[in-house]
TORROSE-486804 format. One record per residue: residue number from 1; residue in one letter; x, y, z of N, C-alpha, C in turn. Coordinates in steps of 0.02 Angstrom, whole numbers, plus 32768, in hexadecimal, padded with zeros to 4 digits. Layout:
BEGIN
 num residuo   nX   nY   nZ  caX  caY  caZ   cX   cY   cZ
 NUM       a    X    Y    Z    X    Y    Z    X    Y    Z
...
//
This chain:
BEGIN
 num residuo   nX   nY   nZ  caX  caY  caZ   cX   cY   cZ
   1       m 1D40 1EE0 B34D 1D20 1EA7 B36C 1D36 1EA2 B3B4
   2       k 1D08 1E93 B3E0 1D17 1E8A B427 1CFC 1E46 B43D
   3       q 1D26 1E21 B460 1D11 1DE0 B47B 1D26 1DDC B4C4
   4       s 1D05 1DB1 B4E9 1D18 1DA3 B52E 1D02 1D5D B540
   5       l 1D25 1D40 B56F 1D14 1CFE B589 1CDD 1D08 B5BD
   6       a 1CA3 1CEB B5B3 1C69 1CF8 B5DE 1C5D 1CC2 B612
   7       r 1C63 1C83 B5FF 1C53 1C4C B62D 1C86 1C14 B624
   8       v 1C94 1BF1 B65B 1CBA 1BB3 B65A 1C8E 1B7F B67A
   9       a 1C81 1B48 B656 1C57 1B12 B671 1C80 1AE9 B6A3
  10       l 1C62 1ADD B6DD 1C81 1AB4 B711 1C52 1A7B B720
  11       l 1C68 1A3E B713 1C3E 1A04 B720 1C33 19FA B76B
  12       v 1BF4 19EE B77F 1BE2 19E4 B7C5 1BB6 19A7 B7CB
  13       k 1BB3 198B B808 1B87 1951 B815 1B40 1967 B821
  14       d 1B38 199F B843 1AF6 19B6 B859 1AF5 1A03 B859
  15       y 1AC2 1A1F B83B 1ABE 1A68 B837 1ABE 1A89 B87D
  16       d 1A93 1A70 B8A9 1A8B 1A92 B8E9 1AC9 1A8D B916
  17       e 1AEB 1A53 B917 1B27 1A4F B93F 1B5F 1A7B B922
  18       a 1B61 1A81 B8E1 1B93 1AAC B8C1 1B84 1AF6 B8CF
  19       i 1B44 1B09 B8CA 1B32 1B4E B8DB 1B44 1B5D B923
  20       d 1B34 1B2F B950 1B44 1B39 B997 1B8E 1B44 B9A1
  21       f 1BB8 1B1C B981 1C00 1B23 B989 1C19 1B66 B96F
  22       y 1C07 1B75 B931 1C22 1BB2 B913 1C06 1BF2 B933
  23       v 1BC8 1BF1 B949 1BAB 1C2C B968 1BBD 1C30 B9B3
  24       s 1BB3 1BFA B9D7 1BBF 1BFC BA20 1C08 1BF7 BA33
  25       k 1C2E 1BCE BA10 1C74 1BC4 BA23 1CA3 1BF5 BA01
  26       l 1C9B 1BFF B9C0 1CC8 1C2C B99C 1CAE 1C74 B998
  27       g 1C70 1C7E B9AC 1C55 1CC2 B9AD 1C41 1CDD B969
  28       f 1C37 1CB0 B938 1C22 1CC4 B8F6 1BDA 1CDC B8F7
  29       t 1BC6 1CFD B8C2 1B81 1D14 B8B8 1B5E 1CE4 B888
  30       l 1B21 1CD1 B899 1AF8 1CAA B86B 1ADB 1CDA B838
  31       v 1AF3 1CD7 B7FA 1ADF 1D06 B7C5 1A9E 1CF0 B7A4
  32       e 1A99 1CAF B795 1A5D 1C94 B774 1A51 1C4D B78D
  33       d 1A11 1C3B B794 19FD 1BF6 B7A2 19B9 1BED B780
  34       i 19BC 1BD4 B742 1981 1BCE B719 1974 1B84 B70A
  35       i 1937 1B6E B718 1924 1B29 B709 1916 1B24 B6BE
  36       l 193A 1AF7 B69D 1931 1AED B655 1902 1AB3 B646
  37       n 1906 1A7F B66F 18D8 1A46 B66A 18DC 1A20 B6AC
  38       e 18C0 19E4 B6AF 18BD 19BE B6EE 1902 19AD B70B
  39       v 1935 19AA B6E1 1978 1996 B6F9 19AF 19CA B6ED
  40       k 19A1 19FC B6C6 19D5 1A2B B6B2 19C4 1A72 B6C8
  41       r 19F9 1A93 B6E5 19F2 1AD9 B6F9 1A2C 1B01 B6DB
  42       w 1A22 1B41 B6D4 1A56 1B70 B6BF 1A6A 1B95 B6FF
  43       v 1AA3 1B7F B71C 1ABA 1B9A B75C 1AFD 1BBD B751
  44       v 1AFF 1BFD B761 1B3B 1C25 B757 1B4E 1C46 B79A
  45       v 1B8E 1C40 B7AC 1BA8 1C61 B7E8 1BE5 1C8A B7D4
  46       s 1BF4 1CBB B7FE 1C2B 1CE9 B7F0 1C48 1D03 B831
  47       p 1C89 1D0F B833 1CA5 1D2F B86F 1C82 1D71 B87B
  48       k 1C78 1D83 B8BB 1C57 1DC2 B8CC 1C7A 1DFD B8AB
  49       n 1C52 1E2A B892 1C6A 1E69 B873 1C94 1E5E B834
  50       s 1C90 1E23 B817 1CB6 1E15 B7DA 1C8E 1E29 B79D
  51       t 1CB0 1E43 B76B 1C8F 1E52 B72C 1CAC 1E27 B6F4
  52       g 1CD4 1DF6 B707 1CF4 1DCA B6D6 1CCE 1D8A B6CB
  53       c 1CF2 1D57 B6B8 1CD7 1D15 B6A8 1CB4 1CF6 B6E4
  54       c 1C7F 1CD1 B6D7 1C58 1CAF B70A 1C5F 1C63 B701
  55       l 1C4C 1C3E B735 1C4A 1BF5 B730 1C02 1BDF B721
  56       l 1BFB 1BB4 B6F0 1BBC 1B93 B6E2 1BC0 1B4F B704
  57       l 1B99 1B44 B738 1B99 1B04 B75B 1B6E 1AD3 B733
  58       a 1B8F 1AA3 B714 1B6E 1A75 B6E6 1B6A 1A2F B705
  59       k 1B2E 1A18 B713 1B26 19D6 B730 1B39 19A1 B6FD
  60       a 1B65 1974 B711 1B7B 193F B6E5 1B3F 1915 B6D0
  61       a 1B3B 1907 B68E 1B00 18E5 B673 1B0F 18A2 B654
  62       s 1B4E 188C B656 1B60 184B B639 1B97 182D B664
  63       e 1BA4 17ED B65A 1BDA 17CB B67E 1C1D 17ED B671
  64       e 1C29 1800 B633 1C68 1820 B622 1C6F 1863 B646
  65       q 1C3A 188A B648 1C3C 18CA B66C 1C46 18BF B6B7
  66       v 1C23 188F B6D3 1C2C 187F B71B 1C75 186E B72A
  67       s 1C95 184A B6FC 1CDB 1837 B707 1D0A 1873 B708
  68       r 1CF4 18AB B6EE 1D1F 18E7 B6EA 1D14 1918 B724
  69       i 1CE0 190C B74C 1CD3 193A B784 1D0F 193C B7B2
  70       g 1D26 1978 B7BF 1D5F 1982 B7ED 1DA2 197A B7CD
  71       n 1DA5 1968 B78D 1DE5 195F B76C 1DE0 196F B722
  72       q 1DC7 19AA B714 1DBD 19BE B6CE 1DFE 19CE B6AB
  73       t 1E35 19D5 B6D1 1E75 19E9 B6B3 1EAC 19B6 B6C0
  74       g 1E9B 1979 B6D1 1ECE 1946 B6DA 1EFC 1953 B716
  75       g 1EE3 1975 B749 1F0A 1980 B786 1F2E 19C3 B789
  76       r 1F2A 19EB B755 1F48 1A2E B757 1F18 1A5F B778
  77       v 1F33 1A98 B78D 1F07 1ACD B7A5 1ED9 1AE0 B76C
  78       f 1E99 1AE6 B77C 1E66 1AF2 B749 1E50 1B3B B748
  79       l 1E44 1B58 B782 1E28 1B9A B785 1E53 1BC8 B7B0
  80       f 1E51 1C09 B7A1 1E7C 1C3A B7C0 1E51 1C72 B7DD
  81       l 1E50 1C77 B81F 1E27 1CA9 B841 1E55 1CE1 B858
  82       y 1E4E 1D1B B838 1E76 1D55 B849 1E55 1D7A B883
  83       t 1E7E 1D97 B8AE 1E66 1DBC B8E8 1E8F 1DFC B8F1
  84       d 1E70 1E2C B912 1E94 1E69 B924 1EAE 1E66 B96B
  85       d 1E9D 1E30 B990 1EB5 1E28 B9D5 1EBF 1DDD B9E2
  86       f 1EFA 1DC6 B9D1 1F0A 1D7E B9D7 1F00 1D65 BA1E
  87       d 1F1D 1D88 BA4F 1F1C 1D70 BA94 1ED4 1D69 BAAE
  88       r 1EA9 1D99 BA9E 1E62 1D95 BAB2 1E41 1D58 BA94
  89       d 1E49 1D4F BA53 1E26 1D18 BA31 1E44 1CD4 BA42
  90       y 1E85 1CD0 BA4C 1EA5 1C92 BA60 1E8B 1C7D BAA5
  91       q 1E89 1CAD BAD3 1E6F 1C9E BB17 1E27 1C88 BB14
  92       d 1E00 1CA6 BAE8 1DB9 1C93 BAE0 1DB4 1C4B BAC7
  93       l 1DDF 1C37 BA98 1DDE 1BF2 BA80 1DEC 1BC2 BABA
  94       i 1E1D 1BD2 BAE3 1E2F 1BA7 BB1B 1DF4 1BA3 BB4D
  95       e 1DD7 1BDC BB5D 1DA0 1BDE BB8D 1D63 1BB7 BB74
  96       k 1D5A 1BB3 BB33 1D21 1B8F BB17 1D31 1B46 BB07
  97       g 1D6C 1B2F BB1A 1D7E 1AE9 BB12 1D90 1AD4 BACC
  98       i 1DA4 1B03 BAA2 1DB8 1AF4 BA5E 1DFE 1AD3 BA60
  99       a 1E06 1A9C BA3B 1E46 1A78 BA3A 1E7B 1AA1 BA15
 100       i 1EB1 1AB0 BA38 1EEA 1AD4 BA1C 1F1E 1AA0 BA08
 101       l 1F31 1AA0 B9C8 1F62 1A6E B9B1 1FA9 1A8A B9B0
 102       r 1FB0 1ACA B9A2 1FF2 1AEB B9A4 1FEB 1B2C B9CB
 103       k 2013 1B31 B9FF 2012 1B6D BA29 2028 1BAA BA01
 104       p 201B 1BE6 BA1C 202C 1C23 B9F8 2077 1C27 B9E7
 105       a 2083 1C41 B9AC 20C7 1C4B B993 20C8 1C8B B96B
 106       i 2102 1CAB B96A 210B 1CE6 B940 212C 1CCF B900
 107       e 210B 1CDB B8C9 2125 1CC9 B887 2132 1D09 B85F
 108       s 214E 1D02 B825 215D 1D3D B7FC 211E 1D64 B7E8
 109       y 20E5 1D43 B7E6 20A6 1D63 B7D2 207A 1D79 B80C
 110       g 208D 1D65 B84A 2065 1D79 B884 2066 1D46 B8BB
 111       k 203B 1D51 B8EC 2034 1D23 B925 1FFF 1CF0 B912
 112       v 200E 1CAF B91E 1FE2 1C7A B906 1FDE 1C40 B938
 113       a 1FA4 1C20 B93A 1F9A 1BE1 B95E 1F6B 1BB7 B934
 114       v 1F6F 1B75 B93C 1F44 1B48 B916 1F12 1B28 B946
 115       f 1ED2 1B2A B933 1E9E 1B08 B95A 1E73 1ADE B92B
 116       k 1E4A 1AB3 B949 1E1D 1A8B B91F 1DD5 1A98 B932
 117       d 1DA9 1A92 B900 1D62 1A9C B90C 1D42 1A5C B926
 118       l 1D01 1A5B B92C 1CDF 1A22 B949 1CE6 19E2 B921
 119       y 1CF6 19E8 B8E0 1CFE 19AC B8B7 1D47 1999 B8AB
 120       g 1D75 19C3 B8C0 1DBC 19B5 B8B7 1DDE 19DD B881
 121       n 1DBA 1A09 B85E 1DDA 1A34 B82C 1E0C 1A61 B850
 122       l 1E46 1A6B B831 1E79 1A95 B84F 1E72 1ADE B838
 123       w 1E7A 1B0B B868 1E75 1B53 B85D 1EB4 1B75 B877
 124       d 1EC9 1BAA B856 1EFB 1BD8 B871 1ED6 1C14 B88E
 125       l 1EE6 1C26 B8CC 1ED2 1C66 B8E7 1F0E 1C93 B8DD
 126       i 1F06 1CCA B8B8 1F3E 1CF4 B8A5 1F30 1D3D B8B4
 127       q 1F61 1D5D B8D4 1F61 1DA6 B8D7 1F9A 1DBB B8AA
 128       p 1F88 1DD3 B86D 1FBD 1DE4 B83C 1FE8 1E1D B855
 129       l 2026 1E1D B83F 2052 1E56 B84D 2037 1E93 B827
 130       l 203D 1ECC B846 2026 1F08 B824 2055 1F18 B7EA
 131       p 203A 1F2F B7B3 2065 1F3F B77A 2095 1F78 B78C
 132       s 20CF 1F75 B772 2102 1FA9 B77F 20ED 1FEB B760
 133       k 20F3 2021 B786 20E2 2064 B76C 211D 2084 B747
 134       s 2157 2063 B74B 2193 2080 B72B 219B 206A B6E2
 135       a 216E 2043 B6CA 2175 2029 B685 2164 205C B651
//
């Protein structure tokens, strides 16, 4: 049996503003944008050249869902964006006006900084340490 995590739903206020942020600011690819009915769309974005899990941008449809926009994890980092060039991508975040909450640091797992998206969700930008070849 083979399984994989395919989508993570991210509550948003508006499809188009969310698409604009993730595509224009973070450089993601718009994978799908399908109209399901007058108010609901199936919108999927993914980091460029990624073959892993994608984000399903889900427009909040109730008061309870609206109350969770930007804080789906109670203030913890929610999403983890891995990169092969931390300095390039960190500089790009700064140039595009993305709010940086924690400056770059070297941790046991790699180089990391924390930023927030347009709704306030916290993200780690991480360049993982390369696995040891001596193991």
